[in-house]
C-alpha positions as CSV (number, residue, x, y, z in Angstrom):
1,X,9.1,21.9,14.9
2,X,12.3,21.6,12.9
3,X,13.0,18.4,11.0
4,X,16.2,16.5,12.1
5,X,18.8,15.7,9.5
6,X,21.4,13.0,8.9
7,X,19.0,10.0,9.3
8,X,19.2,7.5,6.5
9,X,16.1,5.7,5.2
10,X,17.1,2.3,6.4
11,X,17.9,3.4,9.9
12,X,14.7,5.4,10.2
13,X,12.7,2.5,8.8
14,X,13.9,0.2,11.6
15,X,13.4,2.9,14.2
16,X,9.9,3.8,13.1
17,X,8.6,0.3,12.6
18,X,9.8,-0.7,16.1
19,X,8.0,2.3,17.5
20,X,4.8,1.4,15.6
21,X,4.9,-2.2,16.8
22,X,5.4,-1.1,20.4
23,X,2.6,1.5,20.4
24,X,-0.1,0.1,18.1
25,X,-1.8,-1.7,21.0
26,X,-2.0,1.6,23.0
27,X,-2.4,4.3,20.4
28,X,-4.5,4.2,17.2
29,X,-2.4,4.5,14.1
30,X,-4.2,6.2,11.2
31,X,-5.3,4.4,8.0
32,X,-3.8,7.3,5.9
33,X,-0.8,9.5,6.3
34,X,-1.3,12.6,4.0
35,X,2.0,14.3,3.2
36,X,1.8,17.9,2.1
37,X,5.0,19.6,1.0
38,X,5.1,23.4,0.5
39,X,7.6,26.1,-0.4
40,X,6.3,29.7,-0.3
41,X,2.7,28.7,-1.1
42,X,0.9,29.7,2.1
43,X,-1.8,31.4,0.0
44,X,-2.6,28.1,-1.7
45,X,-1.8,25.8,1.2
46,X,-4.9,26.9,3.1
47,X,-7.1,25.7,0.2
48,X,-5.4,22.3,0.3
49,X,-5.8,22.0,4.1
50,X,-9.4,23.1,3.9
51,X,-10.2,20.3,1.4
52,X,-8.5,17.8,3.8
53,X,-10.5,19.0,6.8
54,X,-13.7,18.5,4.7
55,X,-13.0,14.8,4.0
56,X,-15.8,12.4,4.9
57,X,-13.2,9.9,5.9
58,X,-11.6,11.0,9.2
59,X,-9.0,8.2,9.9
60,X,-6.0,10.2,8.8
61,X,-3.0,12.2,9.9
62,X,-1.4,15.0,7.9
63,X,2.2,16.0,7.8
64,X,3.0,19.5,6.4
65,X,6.6,19.7,5.4
66,X,7.7,23.3,5.0
67,X,10.7,23.3,2.8
68,X,12.3,26.5,4.2
69,X,9.6,28.9,3.1
70,X,10.1,32.6,3.6
71,X,6.4,33.6,3.4
72,X,5.6,32.9,7.1
73,X,3.8,29.7,6.2
74,X,3.2,28.6,9.7
75,X,1.4,31.8,10.7
76,X,-0.8,31.5,7.7
77,X,-2.0,28.0,8.6
78,X,-1.9,28.4,12.4
79,X,-5.7,28.2,12.6
80,X,-5.7,24.7,11.0
81,X,-2.9,23.6,13.3
82,X,-4.7,24.8,16.3
83,X,-8.1,23.3,15.5
84,X,-7.0,19.9,14.2
85,X,-4.4,18.0,16.2
86,X,-4.1,15.4,13.4
87,X,-2.1,17.9,11.4
88,X,1.7,18.1,12.2
89,X,3.8,21.0,10.9
90,X,7.6,20.5,10.4
91,X,10.1,22.9,8.9
92,X,13.4,22.0,7.2
93,X,16.2,23.7,5.5
94,X,15.2,24.0,1.8
95,X,16.1,20.8,0.0
96,X,13.5,20.6,-2.8
97,X,10.3,18.8,-3.5
98,X,11.7,15.2,-3.6
99,X,13.5,15.5,-0.3
100,X,10.4,17.1,1.3
101,X,8.3,14.1,0.3
102,X,10.8,11.7,1.6
103,X,10.9,13.7,4.9
104,X,7.2,13.2,5.2
105,X,7.4,9.5,4.5
106,X,10.0,9.1,7.3
107,X,7.6,10.8,9.7
108,X,4.5,8.9,8.7
109,X,2.7,6.3,10.8
110,X,-0.3,5.5,8.7
111,X,-1.0,2.2,7.0
112,X,-1.0,3.9,3.6
113,X,0.9,7.0,2.6
114,X,-0.6,9.5,0.2
115,X,0.1,13.0,-1.0
116,X,-1.6,16.4,-1.4
117,X,0.3,19.0,-3.3
118,X,0.1,22.4,-1.7
119,X,-1.5,23.9,-4.7
120,X,-4.0,21.0,-5.2
121,X,-7.1,19.8,-3.3
122,X,-9.2,16.7,-2.5
123,X,-12.8,16.2,-3.4
124,X,-14.7,15.6,-0.1
125,X,-14.9,11.8,-0.8
126,X,-11.4,11.3,-2.0
127,X,-10.0,9.4,1.0
128,X,-13.3,7.5,1.6
129,X,-13.3,6.3,-2.0
130,X,-9.7,5.2,-1.9
131,X,-10.2,3.4,1.5
132,X,-13.2,1.5,0.0
133,X,-11.0,0.3,-2.9
134,X,-8.1,-0.7,-0.6
135,X,-10.4,-2.6,1.9
136,X,-12.0,-4.4,-1.0
137,X,-8.6,-5.3,-2.4
138,X,-6.6,-6.2,0.7
139,X,-3.5,-7.5,-1.2
140,X,-3.0,-4.2,-3.0
141,X,0.3,-2.5,-2.2
142,X,-0.1,0.5,-4.4
143,X,-3.1,2.4,-5.7
144,X,-3.0,5.3,-8.1
145,X,-5.0,7.3,-10.7
146,X,-8.3,9.3,-10.6
147,X,-7.7,13.0,-11.3
148,X,-9.6,16.1,-12.3
149,X,-7.3,18.5,-14.2
150,X,-7.8,22.2,-14.0
151,X,-5.7,24.1,-16.4
152,X,-3.2,23.0,-19.0
153,X,-3.3,19.2,-19.4
154,X,0.2,18.9,-21.1
155,X,3.6,18.7,-19.4
156,X,7.2,18.2,-20.5
157,X,8.2,14.6,-21.2
158,X,10.6,13.5,-18.5
159,X,13.0,12.1,-21.1
160,X,12.8,15.1,-23.5
161,X,11.8,18.5,-22.1
162,X,11.1,19.8,-25.6
163,X,8.3,17.3,-26.1
164,X,4.9,17.9,-24.4
165,X,2.7,14.9,-23.4
166,X,-0.8,14.7,-22.0
167,X,-1.2,14.1,-18.3
168,X,-3.3,11.0,-19.0
169,X,-0.1,9.4,-20.0
170,X,1.7,10.4,-16.8
171,X,2.0,9.2,-13.3
172,X,0.5,11.8,-11.0
173,X,2.1,11.5,-7.5
174,X,-0.8,13.2,-5.7
175,X,-3.0,10.2,-6.6
176,X,-0.5,7.7,-5.1
177,X,-1.6,5.5,-2.1
178,X,1.4,3.5,-1.0
179,X,1.5,0.7,1.6
180,X,3.9,2.1,4.2
181,X,6.4,-0.8,4.2
182,X,6.6,-0.6,0.4
183,X,7.4,3.2,0.6
184,X,10.4,2.3,2.8
185,X,11.4,-0.6,0.6
186,X,11.6,1.7,-2.3
187,X,13.6,4.2,-0.1
188,X,11.3,7.0,-1.1
189,X,11.5,9.1,-4.2
190,X,14.6,9.4,-6.3
191,X,16.3,12.8,-6.5
192,X,15.8,13.6,-10.2
193,X,14.8,17.0,-11.6
194,X,11.6,15.8,-13.3
195,X,9.6,12.6,-13.4
196,X,10.2,11.4,-9.8
197,X,6.6,10.2,-9.6
198,X,6.9,8.1,-12.8
199,X,10.3,6.8,-11.7
200,X,8.7,5.7,-8.3
201,X,5.9,3.9,-10.1
202,X,8.3,2.2,-12.5
203,X,10.3,0.9,-9.5
204,X,7.2,-0.3,-7.7
205,X,6.1,-2.3,-10.7
206,X,9.6,-3.7,-11.1
207,X,9.5,-4.8,-7.4
208,X,6.6,-7.1,-8.1
209,X,4.3,-5.2,-5.8
210,X,0.5,-5.5,-6.5
211,X,-0.6,-2.3,-8.3
212,X,-4.1,-1.2,-9.3
213,X,-5.4,2.0,-10.9
214,X,-8.7,3.8,-10.4
215,X,-10.4,6.3,-12.7
216,X,-12.4,8.0,-9.9
217,X,-11.5,11.7,-10.5
218,X,-11.4,12.8,-6.9
219,X,-7.9,14.3,-6.8
220,X,-8.1,17.9,-8.1
221,X,-4.9,18.8,-9.9
222,X,-4.4,22.5,-10.4
223,X,-2.3,23.2,-13.5
224,X,-3.0,26.9,-13.6
225,X,-0.4,27.6,-10.9
226,X,2.5,29.3,-12.5
227,X,5.2,28.2,-10.1
228,X,4.8,24.5,-10.5
229,X,7.9,22.6,-11.6
230,X,6.4,21.5,-14.9
231,X,5.0,25.0,-15.7
232,X,8.4,26.5,-14.9
233,X,10.1,24.1,-17.3
234,X,7.5,25.0,-20.0
235,X,8.1,28.6,-19.4
236,X,11.9,28.2,-19.9
237,X,11.2,26.4,-23.1
238,X,9.0,29.3,-24.4
239,X,11.8,31.8,-23.5
C-alpha cells in the first residue's frame, strides 16, 4: 500500500473524524494506534514488531510507515503482516522522520496515538500500564515518560548541537500517548531537524491540554544504534 500525498492535516482531520463517527457503532476502534516509522531498518524493525506482538494489552492497531526504504523492508516483516491483521504497512516516497510520523497520525483510528521507533522496543506490559493510567485519569490528553535507556544517555541540545544533555532532561517521543483529537489540533509534529518531540510537548503544554508524566520504565530506548538522528549529529561533531 502506497501512501497518498497532497492531503492537508485539516482536511484529513475532518474526513477521518467523520469516518470514525459513522463506523464506530459497527466496527471496534482500537484504544491505541501505534505508529512505527522506518527507513532501511528492516533488521531492527522485526525486534520492534516482536515486542508489540508480545504486549499483554491487545486493544491496538499498528501502522508501519516505510519512508522509502531500499532494504526490502516489506519482505523482511511479511510474516508479521500475515499473522497479525492489526498491523498495516504503508510505503511513501522518502520524506524524513517527522513527515513519516505525521503520515501515521493521519492514518490512525485509535483513541490514543503512541509511537514505537523502529530501533526500540516495548516491555510486555508497556501498553497495559499506560492504559491503566489513562483510564484512571480520564481527563488526561497527553501522557509521557517512563523509559529504559540502553547505550549512551546523552544527546545534542536542540538549541546548541555542541552541547550534550542527559536524556532525563529531554522529551522522548516514543513515550508519548496523545489523545487523537489533540494530535490533529497540534497539526502533528513540526518539520525541524532536531527536537521535534520537545517542540510538540511545548506546544501541547501551551495549548492548555492536561499533561501527566509517568516514571514506569517500560519503553526501551536503544541508543547504541549508530544511524539514529542524534548519534549522527554526535558523530558529525566528533569529526
